[in-house]
Structures are given as structure tokens and as C-alpha cells.
N, C-alpha and C positions, 0 to 999 in steps of 0.2 A: 318182867323178864329179869332173871338173876344175872348180875354182872360177874363174869368170870375174870378173876384177878390173875394176871400172869405170875409165874413162880418168882421171877426177878423182883417184882414189886412186892409180892406177898412176903418173901423172906427178908427183904430190906425193912419192911414195916415191923416184922417180928424182932429183928435185931435192934431196931430203934427202941422198941418196947423193952428190950433186955438191957438197955443203957449202954450198948456198944457205940463206938464213935462212928456213926453213920452220918455222912453229910446230909444237910437238908435236901429233901427231894420231894417230887410230886409226880404221881402217876396220872397221866391224862389219857383216858380210854378213847378208842376210835370214835365212839358215839359223840364225844365232845367236839371232835373235829367236824363230824357230819352236821351237827346242830349249831356250830359256831358258839359253843358254850365255853368261854374262856375266863369266867369270873375268877375261879380259883387260881388259874394260871397267872392272871394279871397280878393277883396278890402275891404269889410266889416270886414272880419276876421283879416286882417292886422291892422285895427284900434283897434282891441280888443285882440291882442296877449297877453297882460299883464294879461288878465282875466283868462287865462289858460283854463277855462271852460265857456261855454255859455249855454243858454236855447234854446232848439229846440221845437217849439210848432206846433201841428198839424194844418193844414189849408186846409181843403177840401172845394171846392166850395159849397157843400150842407150841411156843418157841422152846419150851423145856424139853421137848422130844427130839430136838435137833442138837447137833454138837455145838459147843461153844464157838463163837466167831462166825457162825453161818449168817447171822443178820447183823447189821452194822450199827455203829454209834458214830455220831458226828458232832464236832464242835460247831456252834452256831451263835448268832447274836442273841443277846438277852432281851428279846422282844417277841411278840406274838408271831410276827412275820417270819422271824428266824426259826421258831419252833415248827411252824407250818411247812416251811421250806425243807427243814431237816427230815420231817416225816415223809414228805413227798419223795425226797431223794432216797430214803431208806426203803420205801416201797418199790421205787423204780429199780434199785439195785437187787432187790429180792426177785424181781421179774426178769432181770437181765444178767448182771454180773454173777449173781448167786443161783441162777436158774438151774444150771447143770448140777451144782452141789445139792440143791434141794431134791432134784429128781433122783440122784444117786442114793441119798439117804432114805428116800421113800422106797426105793427098790431094795437096797441091801440091809437097811436097818428098820424097815417097816414103819418109818415115821409117817404120821397122818398127813392127809392133804391139808394144806394151810392156805387160808385166805389172806393175802397181803393187805387187803383193805381193812382187815380187822385189827391191824397193828396199832397199838397205842404207843405212847412215848413216856419214858421216864426222864424228867429233867432234873439236873442237879448242878451245882456250881462247878466250874472247870477248875480242877486242882492240878497244878503243875507239880511234877515229881516223878518218882520211880514206881512203876507198876510191879506188883509182886503177886504171884499166884501160889497159894499154899494148899496142900492136900496130904492126907495120910496115905502112904504107899507101903503096903505090908504092915510092918510094925514100927515104921518110922515116918516122920514128916519130911517132905521135901518142899523147897521154896524156889520158884522160878522168878528171876529178876529180869526186868526189861526197862532200861533207863531211857528217859526222854532224851533224844539226841539234840544237844545244844553245842554250837561251835563246830570246829572242824574235826574233832576227834570222835570216832564212833565206837561204841561198846556193843559187842554182840550179846544177845540174851544168854544167860547161864543158869544152871541148876545147882543147888547146894542143899545139903542136909543141915548146915549150920547158918542160920540167919544172921544178919548183921547186928540184930538187936534181939536178945533173948526174950524180950516181951512179945515179939512176933510169934514165937513158938507158944508162949503161954496163952495169948489171946486166941490163937487158932484152936487150941485144945478147948478153951472155954466156949468158943462159938459152936464147935461140933457137939460138945456136951449139951449146950443149951438147945440147939436145934433138934438133937436126938437122932441124927442120922449122919452117915459119912458124907462129907461135903467138900467141894472145891471152893475156896474163898479167895476173892480178889481184893487186893488193897492198893491204895495209892499212898506213898510216903512222901510228904512234902519236904520243902527245903529245911524246915525246922525239925525234921525227923519225927513229925507227928504221923501216926498211923491211922488212915481213914479206911473203913470197911465200905467198899462200893458195890460188892455183889457176892452172893452165895448161891451155889448150885448143888442140888441133890445128886450125888453120884453113887448112891447106895445100890442102884440097880445095874451099874456098869461092872462087868466082870473084868478083873485085872489078874491075868495069869502071871506067875513069877517068871521073870525074864531069864532065859538060859542061853546058854550058848548053842589039771585038766588040760586037758590038752588044748581045747579051743577057747582061748582066753586072751584078754587084753589087759596088760598091767598099766594102771593109771597112776596119778601122782598124789591124790589126797582126797579127803572127805571132810565135809562140814556138817556137823550135827550137834545137837545139844545133849541128847541122852547117849551115853556110852555104855550100853548093857549087852547088846548083841554085836557080833562081828561078822555075821553072815545073814543074808536074806535072799529070797527068790521072788522074782516078779515077772509077770508078762510085760512086755515093753511095746511102746508105740514109737516108731522112728519118725522123727521130724527132720526133713532136709529142705529148708526154705529155698536153697539155691536150685535144687532140682525142680521144686514146685513152681518157681517163677520162670524157669526155662521152659517148662511145660506150658505155662500161660502164654509166654511170648511166642512159642511155636504155634499155639492156637490163634494168636493175633496175626501171625504171618499167613496162616491158611485162610483166615478171614479177609485179610487185606489184599493178598496176591492171588488167591484162588488157585493154590498149587495142588489141590486134590480134586478127585472126581466129585466128591460131595461138596455142595455149596455151603460153606460154613456161615453161620449167623452169629451175632453177638451172644445169643442165648447159648450157643455151643461153648463159647469161651467161659461164660459165667458158670456153666455146668461143671467145668473143671474145678472151680472154687467150691461150688456147692457140694460136689461129690466128696471132696476132702473133709469139709465141715461135717457132713453126715457121717462119715467114717469115724471121725473123732468122737462124736456124740455116741455112736453105736458102741465103740470100744469102751468109753467111759461107763456106759450103762451095763456092759457085759462083765467088767472086772471090778470087783469091790476095791482092790488095791492094785496099783499098777505103777510102772516106771516110764520115764521118757528118755529115749536116747536121742540127744540133740546133735546130729551131725552138722547141722547149720540151723540154729534157732533164730538168728536174725537175718533179715533179707539183705544180701549184698547191695550196697548203695547203687552201683551201676545198673543192676537188674531191676531195682525198684524204680529208677528213673525211666528205664526203657519201657517197662510195663505200664507206667502211668502216663506215657506220652506217645506210645506206638500208634494209637488211633486218633491223634490230635486232628487229623484232617476230617474226621467224622466226630465232631464234638459231643453229640448225644451218646454215641456208643462209648466214647472215652469216659464220659461222665459216669455212665452205668458201671463200667469196668473199675474205675478208680474208687467208686463208692463201695463196690463189692470187695475190693482189696483192702480198703480201710476197715471194713467190718470184719474181714478175716483176721486181721491183726488182733482185734479184741477177742474174737471167738477162740483163737489159738491160745491167748493168755488165760482165758477162763478154763480151757481144757487142761493146760499145764498146771494150773493151781489145784486141780483135783488129784494130781499124782502125789505120791509120797516119796518118790525116788527120781532124782534128776541126774543124768549123766551127760556132761557137757564140758565145753572148754572152760578153763579157768576164768574167773570173773563173771561167769554166767551162773547164777545161783538162786535158790529160793530166797525170797525176802521174808525173813522170819518176823512175825509179830508175836505177841504174847501167847495167843492160843496155839498158833502153829509151832511155837518153840517148846512149850512145856505144858500145854493144856491137857486135860484128862485123856483126850483121844490120842495123845502122842505116847502114852505109857507103853502101849503094845506096839504101836506103829509110828515111831518118830520119823520126821523128815530127814532124808539123806540127800546131800548134794555131793555127788561124786565128780571129780574134775581131773582134767589133764592140763599140763602147762601149755600156754599159747604157742610157744616155739615148737611144740610137737604136733601142732594141729594137723598138718598134711599127713604125717606119719600115722597118727592114731586113726584118723578118718579112713585112710587107705586100708588099715588093718581091719577095722570093723567091716568095711565093704568086702574085703577079701574073704573074711570068715562067714559072710552071708547073713549078718545080723539083719533081721527084718521085723516089721510089725507083726505081732502075734507070737513071736518067740518067747520062751521063758528063759530068763537069765538068772545066774547066781552071782552074787557079789560077796567076795571074801576079803575082809579087812585084816591085814596082818598087825603084828604088835607095834609096828612103826607107823600105823595108820595109812598104809599104802594099799589101795584097793586093787583087786584083780576081778575082772568081769568075765564070766563064763557063759557060753551059749549052751544051754542044756538040751 
């Protein structure tokens, strides 16, 4: 049987042969994990014992058909057990955390069915430094920087056409010429300013269009984004109001505990409230290729959280089932929110930008926007959204003025 080498490993090998500064790496296919064949891996790890930790990167044969960042990379200990653990975690995340993302890409981008168990691992030394992603956009190169956060000061990712080192531009051109196709190149620049090529991705088949540029509206206070090319977008929205959601659950607990209705409520009826919301989120995510979240209340109020998790304490088995479902719902909601490209919420609630989310190839046409209003306007803004009747399924327009102040319209 011919072993299919993933693009990530294939291009790293080619760049190594081209004498580019690629860190020492080893591709370990899934078959080696199935057969406990770690002879080559042992030799590799022996060369890097002093590193203490290494980077384990996902390498599925069909991964190239998915957008960057769909599958994970993990830091792990520089031993066989550490690599096996990292692979197990990467596969588990593909089946849980990334499951909705995988389904959406299969639906909207016709990505092929993927077998997580076919995932191999690329191991390489862990290099501390700044991550930079480079690609040619139109007739110029752009460079996205994401610094490792050390200490108390935090730097947001940023994009520039002028790299800190002109050699970064020169080497990017050489790599693209050498590979013979348009590519997105990922580097790590260490503390000595040495440039390491850690990944290349073929983006020649991805269309990049040139970016161009009411009465029922809400004026908000600001926007966080890395790409400043468009000042307007339209999105279908899903409204999340955790306060109302938990009040509904508590109401169900009251009906169960006190028997205040003609219908005899069971714990299954309370759990169905949670399951119904989760099903609606997944259905919405699979219906809309791009969508926004309107977060009237994205975090559960502490008081309501405590009430819901203790209301049925006199029937411990019922409370255990309810608390387990509520805990699962927190993660399910997070996975759903991570699929949106537009978040409208109170200040300090924002997308957590990583390198792919901030400036990866998929953000060229659809960058992430975090639209916010100041915390001291919370009651005023939420009241305004409700008065105007913003609801799940509505299409909204967002217009950002020259002072970066957004106005949200219900279309």
C-alpha cells in the first residue's frame, strides 16, 4: 500500500532539500502508532533531549483540504509517551472541539470526509519566538505577526506590508519561486532573529477577490479587527442571551420540583430545554456559511448559575444529570461561537485571536470582527436591541465610520 504523505510534511521535506532553514523534523504516520513502530522517532527524540519539550503538529493526509488551524498542534514532552499523548489529544479535539468546524467545511467548502484515526504527527523542536505568516496578496506581500506572550504586557496580532527584516521578504519570494505555486508560509523568528520556516501551504486554488468597500440601528463604541479593508458587512445573526436561557431552565426546575403545571414534568423535560438550544445552534451553523453572534448575555450570571446547579440538590441524581448537561452546554456554546466571524458583545468580550484567525489565508475575504459597546452602556444597549426586535435569523448590517465607531442595522 502506498503511503500518502500529507502536504505539510511533503512541503517541509521539499524546502529542506532546497536548503531553506527548516527545523529538524520527523513525520510519523498513523501506521507507526498502530504498530508501535517508533524506532525513527526514538532516534529523532534522542537528538533533541535537551529541548525538554517538542512541538507535535497534526498531519492528516486530507488536512490540506481544510482551512489552516482546523486541526491542532500541541507542545509535549520530548519522549514517546509525550508524542502519543499529543496525537491522542489532537484526534480527540478533531472529534469534539473541532467537530462543528469540520462539518461546516464539508458542507460549505466540499471538504472530503476525514478519518481522524489516519492522523499522523510531525514532530520538531519547540522554538520560542514570534510567529509570522507570509503570503502574496494581489501584487504585494503581507506579513502577519503574532508574538508569544511573555510577562504582563500583551501585544495583539498585526499585519504589515513592511516586515521587520527585509530578508523575510526575500526568503518568502524565494520559497514561492522554488515551490512553483502561490503559498502561505509560516515562520518562527527566535530571540536571535533567526528565521525558521515551519510550514508552507498551497493556496493557489483559493480565490482572493480584491477587497472593496437606517433607521433601525444601534450605535456601538468600537471594533477589534486585524484587517482594515472593508467598513461594511452583512450577516445573519444568532442571538445568545444566557440570562434568559438560565431563567428558562430554572423555570423548568420549578415545574419539576413543585408540580405547578398540569403536565407532570420529568428531569428529561428540563434537559430537553438545553438539548433544544444546542440543536438550534448546530442547525444554524450548518445553514449559514458565514454568520454573526449578538451576545446580549454571553456569560451566565453567577447567581443564576448557582441556582440552576443547586435547585435539585434534594434529588442528587437529577441534579447530577442537570449539572453535567449545563457544563457540556458551556463548551458546546464556545465551539459554536468560534465558528462565527462576527461577534457583537459587551466590551472585554472578544474573539481570542490566534495566528490563523488573525491573518490566515481564510481571513483575506472574511476577517474576524469583534464589535463592542462599553460596559457602562450595557443596560441601555441591550434594551435598545430588544426594543428593535433583533432576533436569531435576522440579517444585520454593520457600518464602521471613519472613527471606527460601528452602527448595527436590522435589515
